[in-house]
C-alpha positions as CSV (number, residue, x, y, z in Angstrom):
1,X,-141.9,73.7,-84.4
2,X,-141.6,70.0,-84.0
3,X,-139.2,68.1,-81.8
4,X,-138.2,64.5,-82.4
5,X,-135.5,62.0,-81.6
6,X,-136.1,60.5,-85.0
7,X,-135.0,62.7,-87.8
8,X,-136.0,62.3,-91.5
9,X,-134.5,59.1,-92.9
10,X,-131.8,58.5,-90.2
11,X,-131.5,57.5,-86.7
12,X,-130.7,60.6,-84.7
13,X,-129.4,61.2,-81.2
14,X,-131.6,64.4,-81.2
15,X,-133.4,66.4,-83.8
16,X,-135.5,69.5,-84.3
17,X,-137.5,70.6,-87.3
18,X,-139.7,73.5,-88.4
19,X,-142.9,73.5,-90.4
20,X,-141.3,74.7,-93.6
21,X,-139.3,71.6,-93.9
22,X,-135.9,72.4,-92.5
23,X,-134.4,70.1,-89.9
24,X,-131.4,69.8,-87.7
25,X,-130.3,66.5,-86.2
26,X,-127.3,65.1,-84.4
27,X,-126.3,61.6,-85.6
28,X,-123.5,59.2,-84.9
29,X,-120.9,59.7,-87.6
30,X,-117.8,57.7,-88.5
31,X,-115.5,59.9,-86.6
32,X,-117.9,61.0,-83.9
33,X,-121.2,62.9,-83.6
34,X,-122.2,65.1,-86.5
35,X,-124.6,67.9,-86.8
36,X,-126.8,67.6,-90.0
37,X,-128.6,70.5,-91.6
38,X,-131.2,69.6,-94.2
39,X,-134.5,70.1,-95.9
40,X,-137.1,67.4,-96.2
41,X,-137.6,68.2,-99.9
42,X,-133.9,67.9,-100.7
43,X,-133.1,64.2,-99.9
44,X,-129.6,64.2,-98.6
45,X,-128.6,66.5,-95.8
46,X,-127.6,70.0,-96.9
47,X,-124.5,70.2,-94.6
48,X,-122.7,67.8,-92.2
49,X,-120.7,69.4,-89.4
50,X,-118.7,67.3,-86.9
51,X,-119.4,68.3,-83.4
52,X,-115.7,68.2,-82.6
53,X,-114.6,71.4,-84.2
54,X,-117.9,73.1,-84.3
55,X,-116.8,75.2,-81.4
56,X,-113.3,76.6,-80.8
57,X,-111.6,78.6,-78.0
58,X,-108.1,79.6,-77.3
59,X,-106.4,81.7,-74.6
60,X,-103.3,83.8,-75.2
61,X,-102.0,85.7,-78.2
62,X,-101.9,85.1,-81.1
63,X,-105.2,83.4,-81.2
64,X,-105.5,80.0,-82.8
65,X,-108.1,77.4,-83.7
66,X,-108.3,74.9,-80.8
67,X,-111.4,72.6,-81.2
68,X,-113.5,72.2,-78.1
69,X,-114.2,68.7,-76.9
70,X,-117.9,67.7,-77.5
71,X,-120.0,67.2,-74.4
72,X,-123.6,66.3,-74.3
73,X,-126.5,66.7,-76.7
74,X,-130.2,67.2,-75.7
75,X,-133.5,68.7,-76.8
76,X,-135.3,70.8,-74.3
77,X,-139.1,70.8,-73.8
78,X,-139.2,74.1,-75.6
79,X,-137.7,72.6,-78.8
80,X,-134.1,73.8,-78.4
81,X,-131.3,71.6,-79.4
82,X,-128.5,72.0,-76.8
83,X,-124.9,71.0,-77.5
84,X,-122.2,71.4,-74.8
85,X,-118.4,71.4,-75.1
86,X,-115.3,72.0,-73.1
87,X,-112.1,73.9,-73.9
88,X,-109.6,73.9,-71.0
89,X,-111.0,76.2,-68.3
90,X,-114.0,77.2,-70.4
91,X,-117.3,75.4,-71.0
92,X,-119.6,76.1,-73.8
93,X,-123.4,75.8,-74.3
94,X,-124.7,76.1,-77.9
95,X,-128.4,76.4,-78.2
96,X,-130.0,75.9,-81.6
97,X,-133.6,76.8,-82.2
98,X,-135.8,77.6,-85.2
99,X,-137.4,81.0,-85.3
100,X,-140.8,81.8,-86.8
101,X,-139.0,82.8,-90.0
102,X,-137.7,79.3,-90.6
103,X,-134.1,80.3,-89.8
104,X,-132.0,78.7,-87.2
105,X,-130.7,80.8,-84.3
106,X,-127.5,79.8,-82.7
107,X,-126.8,81.2,-79.2
108,X,-123.4,80.3,-77.8
109,X,-122.4,81.0,-74.2
110,X,-118.8,80.5,-73.0
111,X,-118.2,80.4,-69.2
112,X,-115.0,80.5,-67.2
113,X,-115.4,77.6,-64.9
114,X,-112.0,78.1,-63.2
115,X,-111.1,80.1,-60.1
116,X,-108.7,82.3,-62.1
117,X,-109.2,84.9,-64.8
118,X,-108.7,83.6,-68.3
119,X,-107.1,86.3,-70.4
120,X,-107.1,86.9,-74.1
121,X,-109.9,84.6,-75.0
122,X,-110.8,84.0,-78.6
123,X,-113.9,81.8,-79.1
124,X,-116.2,81.1,-81.9
125,X,-118.1,78.8,-84.3
126,X,-116.6,76.9,-87.2
127,X,-118.8,75.6,-90.0
128,X,-116.7,73.5,-92.5
129,X,-118.0,73.4,-96.1
130,X,-118.3,70.2,-98.0
131,X,-116.7,71.4,-101.2
132,X,-113.4,73.2,-101.9
133,X,-114.8,75.0,-104.9
134,X,-117.3,77.4,-103.2
135,X,-118.5,80.8,-104.2
136,X,-118.2,83.0,-101.1
137,X,-119.6,86.5,-100.4
138,X,-118.4,88.5,-97.4
139,X,-120.4,91.8,-98.1
140,X,-118.3,94.8,-99.0
141,X,-115.1,92.8,-98.5
142,X,-114.9,89.6,-100.6
143,X,-116.7,88.5,-103.7
144,X,-115.7,85.1,-105.0
145,X,-112.2,85.7,-103.6
146,X,-112.0,89.0,-105.5
147,X,-110.7,87.5,-108.8
148,X,-110.3,90.8,-110.7
149,X,-108.3,92.6,-108.0
150,X,-104.8,93.7,-109.1
151,X,-102.5,90.9,-107.8
152,X,-99.8,93.5,-107.1
153,X,-102.0,95.1,-104.5
154,X,-102.8,94.0,-101.0
155,X,-106.5,93.5,-100.8
156,X,-108.7,90.9,-99.1
157,X,-108.5,87.3,-100.3
158,X,-109.2,84.0,-98.6
159,X,-105.6,82.8,-98.8
160,X,-104.9,81.0,-95.5
161,X,-107.8,82.7,-93.8
162,X,-109.7,86.0,-93.7
163,X,-111.6,87.1,-90.6
164,X,-112.8,90.7,-90.3
165,X,-114.6,92.8,-87.8
166,X,-118.4,92.7,-87.9
167,X,-118.5,96.5,-88.2
168,X,-116.5,96.2,-91.5
169,X,-119.5,94.4,-93.0
170,X,-122.5,96.3,-94.5
171,X,-124.5,93.0,-93.9
172,X,-122.8,91.2,-91.1
173,X,-122.8,87.8,-92.7
174,X,-121.0,85.2,-94.8
175,X,-122.7,83.4,-97.7
176,X,-121.2,80.3,-99.3
177,X,-122.8,78.6,-102.3
178,X,-121.9,75.3,-104.1
179,X,-123.6,72.6,-106.1
180,X,-127.0,74.3,-106.2
181,X,-127.2,75.1,-102.5
182,X,-126.1,77.8,-100.1
183,X,-125.6,78.5,-96.5
184,X,-125.6,82.0,-94.9
185,X,-124.3,82.7,-91.4
186,X,-125.5,86.1,-90.0
187,X,-124.2,87.8,-86.9
188,X,-126.3,89.8,-84.5
189,X,-123.7,92.4,-83.5
190,X,-123.6,93.4,-79.9
191,X,-121.1,96.0,-78.7
192,X,-118.7,95.0,-75.9
193,X,-117.5,97.9,-73.7
194,X,-115.8,95.7,-71.1
195,X,-112.4,97.2,-71.7
196,X,-113.3,100.3,-69.7
197,X,-111.4,102.7,-71.9
198,X,-114.4,104.0,-73.9
199,X,-113.7,101.6,-76.8
200,X,-116.3,99.4,-78.5
201,X,-115.6,95.9,-79.6
202,X,-117.7,93.6,-81.8
203,X,-117.5,90.0,-83.0
204,X,-115.9,89.0,-86.3
205,X,-116.7,86.9,-89.3
206,X,-114.8,85.3,-92.2
207,X,-113.3,82.1,-93.5
208,X,-110.5,79.8,-92.5
209,X,-108.7,77.0,-94.3
210,X,-108.4,74.0,-92.0
211,X,-107.5,72.4,-94.5
212,X,-110.8,72.9,-96.4
213,X,-112.9,76.1,-96.4
214,X,-114.6,76.9,-93.1
215,X,-117.1,79.7,-92.4
216,X,-116.0,81.3,-89.2
217,X,-117.7,83.4,-86.5
218,X,-115.3,84.6,-83.8
219,X,-115.7,86.7,-80.7
220,X,-113.8,89.6,-82.3
221,X,-110.3,88.5,-83.2
222,X,-109.2,89.0,-86.8
223,X,-107.0,87.5,-89.5
224,X,-105.6,88.6,-92.9
225,X,-103.7,86.4,-95.4
226,X,-103.8,83.6,-92.9
227,X,-102.0,85.7,-90.2
228,X,-103.8,86.4,-87.0
229,X,-104.0,89.9,-85.6
230,X,-103.5,91.5,-89.0
231,X,-105.9,94.2,-90.0
232,X,-106.6,95.8,-93.4
233,X,-106.2,99.5,-92.4
234,X,-106.2,101.6,-95.5
235,X,-106.0,101.4,-99.3
236,X,-103.9,98.3,-100.0
237,X,-102.3,98.5,-96.5
238,X,-102.3,96.1,-93.6
239,X,-101.0,96.5,-90.1
240,X,-100.7,94.4,-86.9
241,X,-103.7,95.0,-84.7
242,X,-104.5,92.9,-81.7
243,X,-108.2,93.4,-81.4
244,X,-111.1,91.4,-80.2
245,X,-109.6,89.5,-77.3
246,X,-111.8,89.1,-74.2
247,X,-110.8,88.6,-70.6
248,X,-113.1,86.4,-68.6
249,X,-113.2,86.6,-64.8
250,X,-114.2,83.5,-62.8
251,X,-117.8,82.6,-63.6
252,X,-117.9,85.3,-66.2
253,X,-119.6,84.5,-69.5
254,X,-119.3,85.5,-73.2
255,X,-122.4,85.1,-75.3
256,X,-122.8,85.5,-79.1
257,X,-125.9,85.0,-81.3
258,X,-126.0,84.1,-84.9
259,X,-128.5,83.0,-87.5
260,X,-128.0,80.2,-90.0
261,X,-130.0,79.9,-93.2
262,X,-129.7,77.4,-96.0
263,X,-131.5,76.3,-99.1
264,X,-131.2,76.0,-102.9
265,X,-129.7,78.6,-105.2
266,X,-128.7,78.4,-108.8
267,X,-126.3,79.5,-110.2
268,X,-124.1,79.4,-107.1
269,X,-122.8,82.9,-107.8
270,X,-126.2,84.3,-106.9
271,X,-125.9,83.2,-103.3
272,X,-125.5,86.9,-102.3
273,X,-129.2,87.4,-103.2
274,X,-130.0,85.5,-100.0
275,X,-128.3,88.2,-97.9
276,X,-130.3,91.3,-98.6
277,X,-134.0,90.6,-97.8
278,X,-133.6,88.8,-94.5
279,X,-135.6,91.1,-92.2
280,X,-133.0,90.3,-89.5
281,X,-131.9,93.9,-89.0
282,X,-134.3,96.5,-87.8
283,X,-131.9,99.5,-87.4
284,X,-133.2,102.8,-88.7
285,X,-131.1,105.2,-90.7
286,X,-130.6,108.8,-89.6
287,X,-132.6,111.4,-91.4
288,X,-131.3,114.8,-90.4
289,X,-132.3,116.4,-93.7
290,X,-135.4,116.2,-95.8
291,X,-135.1,115.9,-99.6
292,X,-135.9,119.6,-99.9
293,X,-133.2,120.5,-97.3
294,X,-130.7,118.4,-99.0
295,X,-131.5,120.1,-102.3
296,X,-131.2,123.5,-100.7
297,X,-127.8,122.8,-99.2
298,X,-126.3,120.9,-102.0
299,X,-127.4,123.5,-104.5
300,X,-125.6,126.1,-102.4
301,X,-122.4,124.1,-102.6
302,X,-122.9,123.7,-106.4
303,X,-123.3,127.4,-106.8
304,X,-120.1,128.0,-104.9
305,X,-118.3,125.7,-107.4
306,X,-119.7,127.5,-110.5
307,X,-116.9,129.3,-112.3
308,X,-118.4,130.7,-115.5
309,X,-118.0,127.7,-117.8
310,X,-118.2,124.8,-115.5
311,X,-118.1,123.6,-111.9
312,X,-114.8,123.4,-110.0
313,X,-113.8,119.9,-109.1
314,X,-112.0,121.1,-106.0
315,X,-112.3,124.2,-103.9
316,X,-108.7,125.0,-104.8
317,X,-107.6,126.0,-101.3
318,X,-108.0,123.2,-98.8
319,X,-106.2,120.5,-100.7
320,X,-103.9,122.4,-103.0
321,X,-105.2,121.0,-106.2
322,X,-105.3,123.2,-109.4
323,X,-108.6,124.7,-110.3
324,X,-110.2,122.4,-112.8
325,X,-113.4,121.1,-114.3
326,X,-113.5,117.3,-114.1
327,X,-115.9,115.2,-116.2
328,X,-117.1,111.9,-114.9
329,X,-115.7,109.8,-112.0
330,X,-114.9,112.1,-109.0
331,X,-115.7,115.4,-110.9
332,X,-119.2,114.8,-112.4
333,X,-119.2,118.2,-114.0
334,X,-121.9,117.1,-116.5
335,X,-124.0,115.6,-113.7
336,X,-123.9,119.0,-112.0
337,X,-125.1,120.6,-115.2
338,X,-128.0,118.2,-115.2
339,X,-128.7,119.2,-111.6
340,X,-128.7,122.9,-112.5
341,X,-131.1,122.2,-115.3
342,X,-133.4,120.0,-113.2
343,X,-133.4,122.7,-110.4
344,X,-134.1,125.4,-113.0
345,X,-137.0,123.4,-114.5
346,X,-138.5,122.5,-111.1
347,X,-138.3,126.0,-109.7
348,X,-138.7,128.0,-112.9
349,X,-135.2,129.4,-112.7
350,X,-134.2,130.1,-116.3
351,X,-130.7,131.4,-115.2
352,X,-130.0,127.9,-114.0
353,X,-131.1,126.3,-117.2
354,X,-128.8,128.7,-119.2
355,X,-125.9,127.9,-116.8
356,X,-126.4,124.2,-117.6
357,X,-126.5,125.0,-121.3
358,X,-123.3,127.0,-121.0
359,X,-121.5,124.2,-119.1
360,X,-122.5,121.6,-121.8
361,X,-121.5,123.9,-124.6
362,X,-118.1,124.5,-123.1
363,X,-117.5,120.7,-122.8
364,X,-118.7,119.8,-126.2
365,X,-116.7,122.7,-127.9
366,X,-113.5,122.2,-126.0
367,X,-112.9,118.6,-125.0
368,X,-112.7,116.9,-128.5
369,X,-109.5,115.2,-129.5
370,X,-108.2,114.2,-133.0
371,X,-110.0,110.9,-132.6
372,X,-113.6,111.4,-133.2
373,X,-115.7,110.6,-130.2
374,X,-112.7,110.5,-127.8
375,X,-112.7,113.4,-125.3
376,X,-110.4,114.8,-122.7
377,X,-111.6,114.6,-119.1
378,X,-110.3,117.6,-117.4
379,X,-110.0,121.3,-118.1
380,X,-107.3,123.3,-116.2
381,X,-108.9,126.7,-115.5
382,X,-105.8,128.7,-114.8
383,X,-103.8,127.1,-117.6
384,X,-106.6,127.3,-120.1
385,X,-106.0,123.8,-121.4
386,X,-107.5,120.3,-121.5
387,X,-105.8,117.1,-120.3
388,X,-106.5,113.4,-120.0
389,X,-106.2,111.1,-117.1
390,X,-102.8,109.4,-116.5
391,X,-102.1,105.7,-116.3
392,X,-98.6,104.3,-115.9
393,X,-97.3,107.8,-116.7
394,X,-99.2,108.2,-120.0
395,X,-102.4,109.9,-121.0
396,X,-105.5,107.8,-121.4
397,X,-109.3,108.2,-121.7
398,X,-111.3,106.3,-119.1
399,X,-114.2,104.4,-120.6
400,X,-116.0,104.7,-117.3
401,X,-115.6,108.5,-117.1
402,X,-116.3,109.2,-120.8
403,X,-119.2,106.8,-120.8
404,X,-121.0,108.4,-117.9
405,X,-120.2,112.0,-119.1
406,X,-121.7,111.3,-122.5
407,X,-124.7,109.6,-120.9
408,X,-125.3,112.7,-118.7
409,X,-124.9,114.9,-121.8
410,X,-127.6,112.8,-123.5
411,X,-129.7,113.0,-120.4
412,X,-129.4,116.8,-120.3
413,X,-130.4,117.0,-124.0
414,X,-133.4,114.8,-123.3
415,X,-134.4,117.0,-120.3
416,X,-134.2,120.0,-122.5
417,X,-136.2,118.4,-125.3
418,X,-138.9,117.1,-122.8
419,X,-139.2,120.7,-121.5
420,X,-139.7,122.1,-125.0
421,X,-136.2,123.8,-125.0
422,X,-133.9,123.8,-128.0
423,X,-131.2,121.2,-128.0
424,X,-128.0,122.2,-129.8
425,X,-127.3,119.8,-132.6
426,X,-123.7,119.7,-131.5
427,X,-124.8,117.9,-128.3
428,X,-126.5,115.2,-130.3
429,X,-123.6,114.9,-132.6
430,X,-121.2,114.5,-129.6
431,X,-123.4,111.8,-128.2
432,X,-123.6,109.9,-131.5
433,X,-119.8,110.2,-132.1
434,X,-119.0,108.8,-128.7
435,X,-121.5,106.0,-129.1
436,X,-120.0,105.1,-132.5
437,X,-116.5,105.0,-130.9
438,X,-117.8,102.8,-128.1
439,X,-119.3,100.4,-130.6
440,X,-116.3,100.1,-132.9
441,X,-113.4,100.3,-130.4
442,X,-114.4,97.2,-128.4
443,X,-112.3,94.3,-127.3
444,X,-112.7,90.9,-129.1
445,X,-115.0,89.8,-126.2
446,X,-117.5,92.4,-127.3
447,X,-117.1,94.8,-124.4
448,X,-115.6,98.3,-124.1
449,X,-112.0,98.4,-122.9
450,X,-110.8,99.9,-119.7
451,X,-109.9,103.0,-121.7
452,X,-108.1,104.3,-124.8
453,X,-104.8,105.8,-125.6
454,X,-104.9,109.3,-127.2
455,X,-104.7,107.6,-130.6
456,X,-107.8,105.5,-129.9
457,X,-106.2,102.2,-129.1
458,X,-107.3,100.1,-126.2
459,X,-105.1,100.9,-123.2
460,X,-105.3,97.3,-122.0
461,X,-106.6,94.0,-123.3
462,X,-108.0,93.2,-119.8
463,X,-111.7,92.4,-119.8
464,X,-113.4,94.6,-117.1
465,X,-116.8,96.0,-116.3
466,X,-115.4,99.5,-116.2
467,X,-117.0,100.6,-119.5
468,X,-120.6,99.5,-118.9
469,X,-121.4,103.2,-118.6
470,X,-120.8,103.3,-122.4
471,X,-124.0,101.2,-122.9
472,X,-125.9,104.0,-121.3
473,X,-124.4,106.4,-123.8
474,X,-125.6,104.2,-126.6
475,X,-129.1,104.2,-125.1
476,X,-128.8,108.0,-124.9
477,X,-128.0,108.1,-128.6
478,X,-131.1,106.0,-129.2
479,X,-133.3,108.3,-127.2
480,X,-132.1,111.4,-128.9
481,X,-131.9,110.2,-132.5
482,X,-134.5,107.4,-132.5
483,X,-132.3,105.1,-134.6
484,X,-133.1,101.6,-133.5
485,X,-129.6,100.4,-134.3
486,X,-128.4,102.0,-131.1
487,X,-131.0,100.1,-129.1
488,X,-129.9,96.8,-130.7
489,X,-126.2,97.6,-130.2
490,X,-126.8,98.5,-126.5
491,X,-128.6,95.2,-126.0
492,X,-125.8,93.3,-127.7
493,X,-123.0,95.0,-125.6
494,X,-124.8,94.6,-122.3
495,X,-125.4,91.0,-123.2
496,X,-121.7,90.5,-123.4
497,X,-121.2,92.1,-120.0
498,X,-123.9,89.9,-118.7
499,X,-122.3,86.8,-120.0
500,X,-118.9,87.8,-118.6
501,X,-119.9,89.1,-115.2
502,X,-123.5,88.8,-114.2
503,X,-124.7,85.4,-115.6
504,X,-122.8,83.5,-112.9
505,X,-120.9,86.2,-110.9
506,X,-117.8,84.0,-111.1
507,X,-116.1,87.2,-112.0
508,X,-118.1,90.0,-110.4
509,X,-118.2,93.6,-111.5
510,X,-114.8,95.4,-111.2
511,X,-112.5,98.2,-112.2
512,X,-114.9,101.1,-112.6
513,X,-113.3,103.1,-109.8
514,X,-110.1,104.5,-111.3
515,X,-108.0,104.3,-108.2
516,X,-109.2,100.9,-107.0
517,X,-108.2,98.0,-109.3
518,X,-110.7,95.5,-108.1
519,X,-114.4,94.7,-107.4
520,X,-116.4,97.8,-106.7
521,X,-120.0,98.9,-106.4
522,X,-119.7,101.5,-109.2
523,X,-119.0,98.8,-111.8
524,X,-122.2,97.0,-110.8
525,X,-124.0,100.3,-110.6
526,X,-123.7,101.0,-114.4
527,X,-124.8,97.5,-115.2
528,X,-127.9,98.0,-113.1
529,X,-128.6,101.4,-114.7
530,X,-128.2,100.0,-118.3
531,X,-130.4,96.9,-117.6
532,X,-133.1,99.0,-116.0
533,X,-133.1,101.5,-118.9
534,X,-133.4,98.6,-121.3
535,X,-136.3,97.3,-119.3
536,X,-138.0,100.7,-119.5
537,X,-137.4,100.9,-123.2
538,X,-138.3,97.3,-124.2
539,X,-140.6,96.0,-121.5
540,X,-138.6,92.8,-121.6
541,X,-138.8,91.0,-118.2
542,X,-135.3,89.6,-118.8
543,X,-133.8,93.0,-118.3
544,X,-135.8,93.6,-115.1
545,X,-134.4,90.3,-113.9
546,X,-130.9,91.4,-114.7
547,X,-131.4,94.8,-113.0
548,X,-133.0,93.1,-109.9
549,X,-129.9,90.8,-109.5
550,X,-127.6,93.7,-109.9
551,X,-129.6,95.8,-107.4
552,X,-129.2,93.0,-104.9
553,X,-125.5,92.8,-105.5
554,X,-125.2,96.6,-105.0
555,X,-127.2,96.3,-101.8
556,X,-124.6,94.0,-100.3
557,X,-122.5,97.1,-100.1
558,X,-125.2,99.1,-98.1
559,X,-125.2,99.0,-94.3
560,X,-128.3,97.4,-92.8
561,X,-127.1,98.2,-89.2
562,X,-125.2,100.9,-87.3
563,X,-122.2,100.1,-85.3
564,X,-121.5,102.1,-82.1
565,X,-118.3,104.2,-81.8
566,X,-115.7,104.9,-79.2
567,X,-116.4,107.7,-76.8
568,X,-115.0,111.0,-78.0
569,X,-115.0,110.2,-81.7
570,X,-116.9,112.6,-84.0
571,X,-119.4,109.8,-84.9
572,X,-120.1,109.1,-81.2
573,X,-120.6,112.8,-80.4
574,X,-122.8,113.5,-83.3
575,X,-124.8,110.2,-83.3
576,X,-123.7,109.2,-86.7
577,X,-125.5,106.0,-88.0
578,X,-124.0,103.9,-90.8
579,X,-127.4,102.2,-91.6
580,X,-128.2,103.1,-95.2
581,X,-124.8,104.2,-96.2
582,X,-123.0,102.4,-99.1
583,X,-119.4,101.2,-98.8
584,X,-117.1,101.5,-101.7
585,X,-115.1,98.5,-102.9
586,X,-113.1,95.5,-101.8
587,X,-110.1,97.9,-101.7
588,X,-111.6,101.0,-100.0
589,X,-113.6,100.1,-96.9
590,X,-115.2,103.4,-96.1
591,X,-118.7,104.9,-96.7
592,X,-119.5,107.4,-99.5
593,X,-122.5,108.7,-101.4
594,X,-121.9,107.2,-104.8
595,X,-125.0,105.0,-105.5
596,X,-127.9,104.9,-108.0
597,X,-130.4,105.9,-105.3
598,X,-133.2,107.5,-107.3
599,X,-133.0,104.8,-110.0
600,X,-133.3,102.2,-107.3
601,X,-136.5,103.9,-106.2
602,X,-137.8,104.1,-109.7
603,X,-137.0,100.4,-110.3
604,X,-139.0,99.4,-107.3
605,X,-142.0,101.4,-108.4
606,X,-141.8,100.3,-112.0
607,X,-141.6,96.6,-111.1
608,X,-144.1,96.6,-108.2
609,X,-141.4,95.9,-105.7
610,X,-141.7,98.7,-103.1
611,X,-139.0,97.2,-101.0
612,X,-136.4,98.7,-103.4
613,X,-138.0,102.1,-103.2
614,X,-138.0,101.9,-99.4
615,X,-134.3,101.0,-99.4
616,X,-133.6,104.0,-101.7
617,X,-135.3,106.4,-99.3
618,X,-133.3,105.0,-96.4
619,X,-130.1,105.5,-98.4
620,X,-131.0,109.1,-99.4
621,X,-131.9,110.0,-95.8
622,X,-128.7,108.4,-94.4
623,X,-126.6,110.6,-96.8
624,X,-127.9,113.7,-95.2
625,X,-125.3,113.1,-92.4
626,X,-122.1,114.9,-92.6
627,X,-123.5,117.8,-94.7
628,X,-122.3,121.2,-93.6
629,X,-125.4,123.1,-92.4
630,X,-123.6,126.3,-91.4
631,X,-120.0,127.6,-91.6
632,X,-117.7,125.5,-89.6
633,X,-119.9,122.4,-89.5
634,X,-118.1,119.1,-90.2
635,X,-115.0,121.2,-91.0
636,X,-116.4,123.2,-93.9
637,X,-117.2,126.8,-94.5
638,X,-119.6,126.5,-97.4
639,X,-123.0,125.1,-96.4
640,X,-123.8,122.0,-98.5
641,X,-120.2,120.7,-98.6
642,X,-119.6,117.2,-97.4
643,X,-116.6,114.9,-97.1
644,X,-116.0,112.0,-99.4
645,X,-115.1,109.4,-96.8
646,X,-116.8,108.4,-93.6
647,X,-114.8,105.8,-91.6
648,X,-117.1,103.3,-89.9
649,X,-114.5,100.6,-89.3
650,X,-110.8,100.1,-88.6
651,X,-109.9,101.6,-91.9
652,X,-108.0,104.9,-91.6
653,X,-109.7,106.9,-88.7
654,X,-112.6,104.9,-87.2
655,X,-115.5,107.2,-86.2
656,X,-114.3,110.1,-88.2
657,X,-114.9,111.7,-91.6
658,X,-112.5,113.4,-93.9
659,X,-112.8,116.8,-95.6
660,X,-111.7,115.7,-99.1
661,X,-114.6,117.1,-101.1
662,X,-114.3,116.5,-104.9
663,X,-117.4,117.8,-106.7
664,X,-119.1,114.4,-107.2
665,X,-120.0,114.6,-103.5
666,X,-122.2,117.5,-104.4
667,X,-123.5,116.1,-107.7
668,X,-124.8,112.6,-106.6
669,X,-126.9,113.5,-103.6
670,X,-128.3,116.6,-105.3
671,X,-129.2,114.7,-108.5
672,X,-131.0,112.0,-106.5
673,X,-132.7,114.3,-104.1
674,X,-134.0,116.4,-107.0
675,X,-135.5,113.3,-108.7
676,X,-136.8,111.7,-105.6
677,X,-138.6,114.7,-104.1
678,X,-140.4,115.1,-107.5
679,X,-141.6,111.5,-107.2
680,X,-142.6,111.7,-103.5
């Protein structure tokens, strides 16, 4: 650390710097003092922030931006830059100091200097950005303003301003990138229990327009669509929620801590990669179950779903759904067949292998439609018939669901062949037929459509990332048949997806989740899987680079910390930890188990990057929470069952889990636990 009153290239009122080349200085600007953030190797300052407006505080509801008046500026003997300010009855002291990691820590302390209580305080930091056209990431909530989200749905956008609770964010941070540079503001969440009612409050992060774009860190108040005290509470739903206000008694203080990081990034859309390897968060995930215990319990739940020809998507009692086998998406009937086969091969249980064979035979024989390669997605057990998904009242075949089902069928066939078992030629034919459909029934942009009508026409001309799973099916055809044309076709199609979504992330992955028309982790998940598979097949470093970037994007959906919960909630009573859990999409702000966990581990091992493997194990262990260990546990009677949704934030029922249990909640953890325990 160096301290100077003379900063690089300018006359500074005060300045601090760190050995890596970053510096902070306060200079006299045209309209008053300015805070400059820079790097010695970058020439011009990275960011200029007027001191007037850097801090804000208001009292009363609704909260509003009221810039604090700048006070003094000084550098302490210990190398801390101190900025003071005043806001009516409140005084503020902002301390800026570089840490050993080269990042800047900002500690803000607000104090009530009056003799009376100041109620409903909303205080925070405002960091205006120098450009209007900025690529912003708010993890799990906002990706470049969510450009693919259905405009008819209420979902997070910047609009007039978006400020959300820290506990809504898997990584409590905001990243903004523009013109080859980025800035990331990280929160260090600290629970506030001052209300005395058992509740827990945290700070908040987001963006304001004032009139330009401003990265915002507040003491807990929120905003949606430019309206203060509005909360995103459920799928495409908002409600008035006055949260985050603080009352300060005379001489009482309110302290927040943040970390600021900045540097170069290109293209700007990859700014999110600066959020996932910070080392700032040291929370540990819960690990109530070992991989073996998870396998035992989930296999028990899978066995309870077996129905002679397939695995029931729903238990048929709790939620009143008809008994059915559902392939892909929330059913994962073919993934369960793979689990049965893997378990049978690992434990020498031939009856499980034959059960997997029977399930695959049933699907291949019964799901075909008049359009070769196009298959129905659901079998109604009691009606004895097949049906498709519905979209706008009409039947359609989802490219996401069909692609992943065919990819799993190809994977099952490969597992059989690798074990020296006979592979029915009908399986290979079904994979080849579907791969052919995926190749020939593409949009003009070269990608697979969102889905197809029963006649095989694209259900929509909209370009989405929904069908990337179909690339995996093409690679499955290559693995089974050995025809190089399928490898080349898979490379070409993934190249189109890369160009449209992943080269710049101006339009991030979206629309894989059938009930969430927006950006979601599952769309990025299949791009990661396809890129990783191409890397394994070709050894091309380009595909490892693509997979690495996608993995980082996916990890912005994974919690690196664990919020505390209100007294009396299930999560508080059971010590639930969010750390390691993935969230879902910009529309659905809950936790679930859908993640490429074992493949992330394998990617880290294959590329010599053990950090990814460590993250994968953290994720697997976290997902052991909420699993029924004995009848009555977590609201289930069958050991191994688990709810689909865990609510870690103000979205539905904070601190609780649901008991909606489609079969994919069995399939995904079981599949990854089987593969990871084998590699351990």
